[in-house]
N, C-alpha and C positions, 0 to 999 in steps of 0.2 A: 396307789397311794404313794406320794413322794415323801420321803423322810429328810428332814433338814435338821442339822445340829447348830445351835446357837452358841457359839463360844463367848460372844459378847453381845450385850444390848446395842452397842454401837454399830452393829451390822444392820440395823433397822434405819431406814432413811429418815433424815431430819431429827434423829435423836440428838446429834451434836448440832445445834443450830448455827447458821451462819450470821454473824453480828457484823452488820454494816454502820460502822461509826462515821468514817469518812466518805462524803459523797463528791459530786462533782465540783464543789466549790474548792475542795483541796486540790484535786487534779488541775483545775483551771489555774489556781495559784502557782503550783509547781511549775507548769508550762510557762506562764507569764514571767515569773520570776527567773526561770532558766534561760528564756529568751532574751531577757533585758540583760542578764549577766554575760550572754555572749556578745550581744552588741557592744556593751560598755568594755568588756575586755579586748576585743578587737580594736575598737576606737582608740583606748589607751595604749595598746602595744604598738600600733602604728604610728601614733604621735611619738612616743619614746624613741622609736627607731628613726625618727626623722622623716617620715613618709607621709606627712599631712598633705602636701601639695599633690604627690602622686595619687593618693587615694581619699580624696576630698569628700566624697559620700560616706565612705566608712567611718571617718574621723569627725566630721562636722554635720551631716545631715542624718544618717541613720539613728545616732544617738537620741535625737527628739523623740523617737519611739520609746525609749526606755523609761523616762518617767511616767507616761501614760500607762505603759505595761505594769509597772510596779505599782501604781496607785490602784488600778483596776484589780490587780492581784491581791493587794491588801484589803481592799473592799470585799472581795470574795472570801478572803479568810476572816474578816470580820464577821460576816454573816453566818459562818460556819460555827463561830464561838458560842458556847452554851451560856456562859456568864460574860456578855458583852461589855458590861459596864466596869469589869475588872482588868481589862487587857492591860491597863497601865501598870499592873503590878510586875509585869515582865521586866519592866525598867527600873525596879527598885533594887535589884541585885544581879549579880552575874554568877551563873553556874557553868563552870568550864566543862563538866560532865554532861550537860544538857544541851541536845541538838537545838532544841527550841529556844534556848537562851542565846546561843551562838547565831540563829537565824534572826532573832528579835534585834539584837544589837547590831548586826551586819545590815540589816534593812534600815535601821535608823541612821547608819553612816552612808549607805550607798545612795539612798533616795535624794537627800539633799546634794551629794556630790553631783549625781547625774544631772539635776536641776542647775547647778551652777555651770557644769560643763556645757550644757545647751544654751545657757545664757550668755557665754563667752562666744557663742558662734550663730547667734540670733540673726546677725546681720546677713548671714548666708541666705536665709530664707526671706528676710524683710530687710532689704537694703536701706531703705529709709527709716529704720528703726531709731527712736530718740529716746533715751532713758528719763528724760524731763528733769530729774533731781540730781544735783552733783554727788550725793551719796552713792548713787549707783555707779556714776563714772569712776568714782575712788575705788569701789569694790571691784569694778571690772579690771581697772589698773593693777589693783592689788592681786587679783587672781591670775591675771595674764603674767604678771612677774613671776610667780610661783606656779605656773601651768604644769610644769614638769612634775613638780611634787604632787600636784593635784592628780595627774595622769597615773602616777605610781600607785597612790591611794586608791584610786578607781580600780587599776588592774588588779591589786592584790584582793581588795573586797569583791570585786565581780567574780574572781576565781573561787573565793570562799563561798559566795552566794550560790554559784553553779554547783559546786560540789555538795553544798548544805542541803539543796533540793533532793538529792538522794540519799545523804546520810539520815535526814529526817526519817525516811522509811526504814533504812537499814538498821537503826537503833532498836526497832522493835523485835527483840527476839522471840516473841510469841508467834510471829508471822514467819514461817520458814522462807517463803518466797522473797520477802523483804530482807531477811537476815544474811545479806552478803555485802562484802566489801566492794562489789563490782558496781553497785548503784551510783555511788558518788561519781566516780569518773565516767560512767555510761551518761548519766544526766548532765554532767558538765559538757562532754563531747556533743550530746544532743542540742544543748542549748547554744553551743558556739556554732553548731551547723545551722540552726534556725537564724542564729545573728547574722551568718555569712549569706544565707539565702534572703535576708531582708534587704542587705546591701546590694545583692545581686538584682533584686527586684526594683530598688529605688535608684540605681546608678544608670547614667546616660553615657558613661565613658567606656568605650569598647574594651581598652587595656585593664581598667579596674573590674569590669565584669569578667574577663578572662581569668584574672588572678583570683577573684572570689569563686569561680567555678572551680579551679583546681584546689582551692582551699577546701571548698564544700566536698570534693571528691575524697581528699584525705580524710576528713572528719567522717564521712559516710563509711569509709573503710575502717576506721577506729572503731566506730560504733557497732559495725558487724563483727569485728575482732572481739570487742568485749561481751557482745550477746552471746557468741558462740562459746566464750571462755566461761561466761556465767552458766550457761546450760551444762557445759561439760562438767563444771565443779559440782552443780546439783546432783547430775547423774552418777557421780562416783561418790556421793556422800551419804546421809542417813535416809532412811526409808521415807521419812515425811517430806524431805527435800526432794527426792525422787519424784514423790506423789505431786509436790507443788509444781515441779517444771512440767510434769505430764499434763498438766492443763493447756500447755502451749504445743504438746505433741500428741495429739489426738483427743484432747479434753475440749471443755467448753470454749476456751479462748484460742483454739487452734486456728480457725479462720480469720478472726478479727486481728489477731497479731501478725500472722504471716502475709496477709492480704494488705492490711492497712498500714502496719509499721514497716514490715521489711520490703514487701513488694512495691507498694504506691509510695512509701515514705522514704525508701533508701535506693532500692535497685533501679526502679524507673527513672527517678531523677538523676541518678548517676549516669545511666545511658543516655539520657538526653543531654546532660552537661558534657559528656564526651563526644557526642555528635556535635554539639555547638562549637566545641574547641576544634574539631575537624572541619569545621567552616560550613556545616549543614545549617540551614535557617531554622532555628527552634525558637519559638515565643518564650522569652525569658520568664514570663510569669508562670508557665507550667511547671518547670523543675522547681522553681522558688516556693510556690503555694504548696506543691507536693511534699517538700522537705518540712515545711512548717505544719503542714497536717499530720505528717508523720511523727513529729516531735510531740504534738498535742496528743495524740492517739497513743504514744508509748507511755505517756503519764497516765492517761485514763485506764488504760488496760493494767499497768502494773498496779495502780492503787486498788482497783476493783478485784483483780486476781488475787492479790495479796491478802485481801481480808476473807477469802475463802480457804486459803492455806491455813493449817493449824497442826498443833502437836496433839498426836494420839497415843505415842508409845512411850 
């Protein structure tokens, strides 16, 4: 006969249930918002630096993806809402201590700004475009006159949006895996990397491709540094945070995280981009799609794993 001593009822499996409140819609929303933020931040930055002619795809073409990404992300977020008819109440006040309030107002600004930015460059895709009405020509002239101001607004709010996608999670103190200040910069770097990969995928200019391959390599390096720093911080912290990070170090999310996010989403595309820079012929679609896929998987895994982590001590 084997004798066992139960110090706590929590030693029994499933005594503490895992409550999944956020599903795929939130993960998709965080990914699409982060990628749109990366695309818009890059476009605004290069325009402000006077590099619009050198990097036409990044400044004029890739941003056309941003409004689509933002709208699809908002639709996913809307479907996740429990009380859908009351979403407008987010816009009846501003709470500076609430990440959701920051996110709601940031999206309220960045979405129309991204649409205006695309409208100013619509002739890049449709050369014969005609606005038909004089009002639209007047608006185009007005925004072109203050285009640099528009670019600064877009850059600032894109950075806020990129960081917010991580802060939205890190504000949850009850979930040890999310409760880290690293998530904001990590999600921003991931969004910028996905944005650079989108430009790399769409650009037909060799010089522009090389530039964004270099940028993506730097961003991948930053992501890896932040992930290592986050894990080291957890491992030197409280027991619950050690247990939270152990989900990626031998736990249920070990294979999915290291294979889909780190190897396929970061290391492999980095190797392929280095080979491309050294004049090996690599189909640009491969590293670009892998980076975007890794960025998507990062959100899904962090969101789902975070809901399994909890305080027990």
